[in-house]
N, C-alpha and C positions, 0 to 999 in steps of 0.2 A: 610555416616557420617553425612550428615545435618539430617534424621531421626532421625538420636540417640541425635543429639542436641536438635530440637524439644521436643522429650520425656522427655528426661531431662530436659528443660525448663518447660512443662507443670508438671511434677511430683512436682519440685520446688516448681510451683506456687501453687499447690493443696494441697501439705504435708507440706511444710515449711514457713508458712507465720510469720515468726519471724519478732523480731523487732532488728536492729542492736545496741549491745550494744556500751558503752565507750561514752566517750566525745562526743556532737554534737553540738559543740560553736566555730564554723568557722564563726565568724563577723565582718563585717567591725567596725572599730568604728565609733561612730553616728556622722554624716555628713560629715564623709569621707570615700572615695572609694578607689578602686586601682587607676585611675587616676589622682588621685586630691592629690596624696602621693607628696609630696614635692623631688626634685634633689639630694636635699642633704643630704637626711634623710639615718640613718644606718639600717632602720627597714626593715626586710626581707620580701620578697615576700615569704610567705609561702605554701606548696604543700599538703593540706590536703587532703587525700581520705576517711577515714572514717568521719570527722568532717563535713560533709552537712548538714543543716538544711531541706533541700528537704527531706532526708531518713525519717523522723517523718510523712511524708503523711500520710502512709500505718498506725499509731499509733491510729490516728483519727477514727472517724464514715465516711461512703462512702459519706453520704450526703455532710460534708464540705471541702473534699479534692478537690475538683474544687478551691471555694475561696482560699483556704491554698496555692494552685500552683499559683494561680493568685498573689499572694500578698508576697510571699517569693522568696528574691531575688536569693536566688541558683537554684532555679527552672526553672528560664528565661536562655535559652541556647541560646546565640546572636549568634554564630558561625554557625548555620545550617539555611537551609531555614525552616525549620519546627518545633516546638515547641511541640517534640512527648511527652511531659507530659501533656500537655495543651490536648492532643489528645487521653492521654490513660484517663483522670481523668475527663474531661468537653466535649467530644465529643461524648463517646459513654457511656454508662448508667454503675455501677457497674459489673451484673450479666454478661456481656458480655466481661470485661476483658479477656479469653480464646481467644475468638476471636478476639480482640485487638491484645495478643501476636502472634496468626497465621497470622494475615497480616502484623506486626512487622518484623517476622522471613522469611515472602517472600520478604517483602521490604531489608531486611538484605541483604541477597542472591543475590537480583538483584543489589544492590550496590556494592559487593564485584566482583559480573562480570563486573560492567562498570569500577570498579579499575583495571582488570587485562585485559580487553579488550581493555582500554586505554593505559596501560604501556605497554602490549606487540604489538600492531597493531601501533600504533603512536609514543609513548615517547620513545622506545627502540630505532628503526630505525631512527629517525630522530638524538638521540644522537650518532648511530652510524656514518649517515651522516656527523653530525660535526666533530665527529674523524677523518674519513678522508679527511675530508677536510683540518684539522689542521695537517695531516700526521704524526698522533699518531702510534707509534709501538702497536702491539697486546698486548704486557704485560701493556703498560699504559695503552691504553685504555679498559682495561679490567678491572684493579682495580678503575678507575676511573668515564668514561661514564656509562661502563657496568655494574657497579655496584650500580652506582647511577639509571639504567634504572630498572634493578631487583629489587631494594630497593626502589623503590619509594612509592609502598603503604603503607609499614613498617615508612619509613622516614615520608611521612607527615600526616600518623595519629597520629605517635608520638607526632609532632607538634601538631595537633590541640587538643590532649589531654593534653598538656603541656600550651596549651592556658588558662584552666580553674583550679583552685585548687583542685576541689572534680570531678575531670576525670584525674588527674597523676597518679592514680594508674592504668589506663588502658593502659597510656606509658610503665609502667616498669613491669607492667604483660604480655602485648603482647610482650615486646623486649627479656626479657628473659623467657617467654613460647615459642615463636617463635624459638630463640635459643636452647632451649633442645629438640623441638619439631624436627627441623632440625637436630641436630648433632646425633638423634637416632633414630628415626623414617625414617626420608629421608636416611642418613647413613646405617642404618641397613636395609632398603629396599634395598639401590644400592648393599650390597654384597649379599643378597637373592638374585636379579635377576642375578645379575655375579659376583662371587670371583673374586678375583683380588689381583696382589701386588701395593699396593700404591704406590706413588711417594715419595720416605723420604724425602728428603731433603725442599721440598716446603708442607709435610703435619707437618712436624713439625715448621715450619716457622710460617704458619698460626693458629696453635696449641699454638703456644709460645703466639701469638701477642693477640689472641683471649683469651687468660686464662689472661692476662695483661689488657687488656680491661674489661673484667669481675674482676677482681681482684680491679680496679682501679673503677668501678662504685660502688661495695660493700665498700670499704673505703667511697664514696663519700654518701654512703646510711648510713652508721653507723654514720660517724659525724654529718647527716643532715642538711649540706650546704654546696652550691657550689659558688664561687666569682666568679668576671667574667677572673681573671687569671687562674684561674682554669680551667676554661672552654674554654679558648684557649689551652691551654696544652692538655686538653681532647682530642680536635680535632684536635692537633699536631700530635698525636700519631698516627693517619691514614696517615698523612703525612709521617712520620718513616716511618713505614709499607709499601708504595707506592715506597718509595726510596730502601728500601729493598730490594723488587720487582724486580727496574730493576738493581739495581746492582749486584743482582743474577742471573739475566737474560742476562746480559753484560759478567758476569764473566763466565759465561756457554758458553756462543754462544765463548768467545773467547778459551775456553780450547776446544770445539769441533773443531772450526777452527784449532787451531794446530796439533788437532789429525790426522785432514783429511789430514794437508799438511803434515805430517811428519811420518807418519805410513802408512805403505803399504796395511797390514791387516784392512783398512778400516772399510768395514763393521760388524767386530764383535765388534771394540770399539764403533762405533758409538751407536749400540744395544747396549751396556753397559749404557753409559752415556744416553741415549734416556730412559731404562729403570729406572733409579732413578731421572731422573726430566723434565719427558715427560707431565707434565701439563703444561706447560709453552707456549706447541706446540699447534697451533690453525688449528688440522688438520679437525677436523669437520667442520668450517668452511672455509675451502677451498674448501671440498668437497663438502656443500653446494652449494657454487657458481659456480662450476663447474658442478655439477648437473645442476643449474636452469640455467647456460648459455645453456647447451644442450637443456634442454626443451624448450625454449624457441626460438633456432634455428632447432629443430623439428617441431612446430608449425608454423615458418614464412612461410606466403605465398612468392609463386614464381614469381609470378606478382605483382609489383607494385602498391601498393595501399593505396589511402588517404580518412581518413573519415571525413565527414562533422563536424563544431563545435557542431552541437547539437549532434549529434553521440556520439565525443569525450565525451562531459557530462554526459549522457547518461550510457556509456561504463564504466566511471570513477566512477559512482554511483552507479554501480553493483557489491555488494561484493563476487559475486557467479562466479566461475570458472566453467563453463560447463564443460571443459574437467574431472575436480576435481569430480565434483558433479558426474557423469557417474560410475567412477572407487570407490564412497566410498560406505559406509552400509548404511542402513536406521537410525541409531540409529544418524550415523554423518547427515544424511539430516534432521532430523528432527530437532537437536541442532543447524543447522546450518538457519533453519526456524525461530525460536524464539534468534537468535542474530542477524539478516537479520535488523530488523528495527532501533536497538541501532547502526549498524556499519552503514547504512544509515547518520543518524544524527550525525556521529562522522567524517565520510568523508566529509559533509557538511562543517566541520568546521575546520579541522584540516587538514593543507597539508601533505604530507609524502613525503620526498626525498630517492629516491633509487640508491645509488651511482653503485650500479652493474648492471643495466640497460643500455642499450644506450642513451634511450633518459631521463637518470635520473630520470623517473618517472613524468615527466613534461607532464600536462595536462593544456593547455592552459585555457580552459573557466572553469575549475573548480578552479586551481590556482586562477583567476582573482575573482571567485568569494571568495575566500578564503582571496582574502584582504579586504573585506568587512564584512564577516560574524565571522572570527576569532578575529578580536579587538572588534567586537562588544560582540561576547560570554568571554569576559575577562573582559568584565567592570561591566556586567551583572552579573556574576559569582563573581568575585574574592571578598574576604573576606564576600560570602555569599550574595551579590548584594546589598552592602552599598554603592555603588558609582552608582545603577540603576537611582533614583533619585533624586543624587545631582545636584544642578542648579549653574551653573557659575555664581557669581552676582546673585544669586536670578531669572535669569530667563533664561538663557541659558542651557537644561540637558545636561549632558555629553555624553548621549550615541546617542543623537542626530549628537553632534559634531560628535563623532568616526564615526557614518554611513557616515556624510557628506566625511571625509577624506577616509573612505575606497573608496568610489563611483568614487571618484578622481583619488584615486592609482592605482583602478580598469581598468578605463576607458584609464591611460598611460599605464597600462602595455598591454591591451587588443589590442591598436595601435599600439604596437611598437613591438611587438611580434610577432611571426608565430605561427603553429602549431606543426610542427614536429622539431622545434629546439628550446632547450632550451636556455634561456639568461644567459650571464656570471653571472647575481646576481641570477641565480637560487639557490646556496645553502644558501640564505637569507631565502629560504622557509624553510627551515629545522629549523633555530633558532625561524623563526616563529613558526611553529608544534610542536615546544620544549615546550616553553612558551606556548602555550594553554594547550596543556595535562598535561602539570605543573597544570596550576590552575583547570583543570577540576579534576583531580586526588585529589588536596586538597581540591577540595569541596566535594565529595564524599566520601574523608576520615572525614570530618568535621560532614557531617551527618551520619557514622559509628557511630564516637564518640557519636555524639547527642542522635543516637539511641541505644546504649547499656547502657549508661547511663540510659534513660527511663528504658531500664530491668532489670537493678542492682535495682532500687528505687523500682519495681513494684513484681520483686522476691524478695527484701530482699537479693540480693548477692551483695557482695563486686566487686570492680571496677576492682581489683586485678586478682579475680577468672575470670571474664569477659574474660578480657585482655587475660591470660594466656589459653583461651579457644579458646573462638567463635572468638575472633580478631586475635589471632596468628595461629589456624587453616583459618582464610579468608584468611591471608595474605601470608601464607605459603604451600596453598593447590597445588599452581599453582608449586612454585619449585620443590615439589614434585613429581607429576607428569614429570616435564621435564626432571628432572635430574634423574626418574628411566628411560626415555625415551631415554633419551642421553647414559645409562647405556646399553641397552638392544642393542644398535647400535653397541656396542661394541665401546664405551669409558668411563669407571667406572671409571677413573683417574680425567678425566676433572669434571665428576660428583660430584666425592667426594670432588675437589677441590672447587668447587662450595658451597658445604655445608657450610666449613669451611671459606672461602675465603669472600662471601656476607655478611654473618650476621656479618664481624667483623666492616663491611663498616654500616650496620645498626644498631646498639648497638650508634658504636662511634658519628656517625653526629644525628641520632634518640635523644637521648639523651644528644650531645651538642647541635644543633641547636634549639631544644626544651627549654635548660636553655638559651641558647644565646639571644633567641628573648625576652623570658620573662623577662631577666636580661636590655636589650636595650627598653624595654618597659615601666618599674616600676623604672629602674635605681637603683636597689637595687640587692642584692644579693638573692641566691635562696633558700629556707631552707626545707628539705623534713621531712616529719611526716606522713610516709604510714603503711598500716598495718603490725603490726611489727611480729607476730611472721610467715604469710603466705611469705611474702617477703623473708625471710630470708632462709624460706626452698625453696620458686623460685631459688634465687641466692646459694643456696647450692647445689639445685640439677641440674645447670646448673655446675658449678666447678666440682661438682662431675664426671660429664659424660666426659668432659673436661679431666680432670686428668686421669681416667680411660684408656680413647683411648693414650693421650699419654702414658701411661706405658704399655697396653698390646698391640698394635698395634707394636713396638721397639720390646716387646718379641716375638711377630709372626711372626718376621723377615718380620714386614711390610706387610703380608698378611690377606689381610680381608675375610673369611670365612663366610660358613653361619650359622653355630654354633655363631660367632660372632654378626652377623646381628641380630639373634634369641633375644641373651641377649640386644642390645640395643631396640629392641621394648620391653623385656621384662622391663626393667628401666623402660621407659617411663610408661609403665602401672603401675608400682608401682610408680613413682612420681606422676601421675595423680590421684591417689588412695590416697594418703596420706594429695596431696592437697588441694584436695575436704575433707577429713576429717577433716583439719585443718581450713576450711571455716565455716564447721557445729561445730565447738567448740569441736568435737569429740576428736579433739588433742588439747593438750594445753600446757601451762606452768603450772607450779606448781606451 
């Protein structure tokens, strides 16, 4: 898919150097910036995705583009470490624009890789450890911490996109586009891999709540405004969803318990209940935990053996399992070699607590090192490193104070703990790992948004179409592979439940938190002025896919066949064609 995306971008560059039409008049009043608005103002913070002065850079001569980018406020992306527009128009000559696009596409895929690796290897395990420490049930953890872990790239990308008026279309395109992609391509692929009978009540529950979220978002975009009260109401819809999941699971468990205690033919009735609501069970988690324990006990040494502190540190920083290396194919080995440098850097910065292991993944020298590196990374990376140069009273740098405090805490922990026994406060390292991985994911998401904005300017593409293609694909491809793998392992119900349950969280918190952050920063209500027809095509496609699933699947007695999987894939192809034709003005309002 990456090769196809690359070809489409180069084709758009060579064949479609058009100028975006419409109004390009998003300007602050003279002498007044967004940060300088009065607290009592009733003026709205408007999200224009088409009204971006920087789009006019392709209208002028190649010799004047660098000066235009430097002197235009809309071209300064403050939320990223790299100003990609200056890199595209000032660093390289105009005749090397295809080479610039090539480098940017490679860097974009690398950022997506960092997002996925940080979320899967560090963010999610620490969230799981936090939920275990809080003694949460599987249902509560699944719809809260697990949903946050799986949707972290989407949510942080949406918040980063909402931080600037001219990139808000990326958030809307990505959230709606990912919704269409997951409910059609991912769900259809699961049905193709393993046809099955979907769990009726959880499926209807998830689809109904997702349709409510999409309808609310549609009304919000149609009205064009969102107040602070409406933002809290929007976020509270997910609280209602969580309560519904908890209550339904409680009722189901009570019914199953009463059936087990009152009826003699327990196996038959339990199987019947299981077939209708089995998506609430965590069978793969239990199976994986058991197999992991058996795997560790198989390779446990017969004689007591203690490693030195230096050996523990070196082994902790080695992401390659020698036993797994021998069993895997050459493709897996090549990918692992490419991933290893990034994994080592992340291991140096982010602690991971594993409650399933006997030692809880306690690595004394590495965890002591984390007390130095983790806070330092947060200071240097948070909000694109704006606090890296901050001086306390103009004389003492914040990063130096953080380094000294980290050294002090690290020395205390190292002198008061042992290599083979985790301390009682070891679960706090899960909270530290959660914070550091969240900061890194947020930084990578900001870079993705800034880079996609540059590609939209250079290729004369709207942010919405970039959001529903590149950003949505990049954030959802990991979910696609993981859900298909779960289906192949014999758990298609859990895969289809993840398709609909996770994107509810992504949409409500992606849009809701993005609007909440902007409302609190600007002390105004949020107003939307997005790409007209393309936005409605996107919202209509998502709503139509949900309605079709809500109607057709019950009519098929909740059986997802291969024919329905093919239909969903065909639906996504048609949607993508219509969206691209709308973007290139082949389909327009009469």
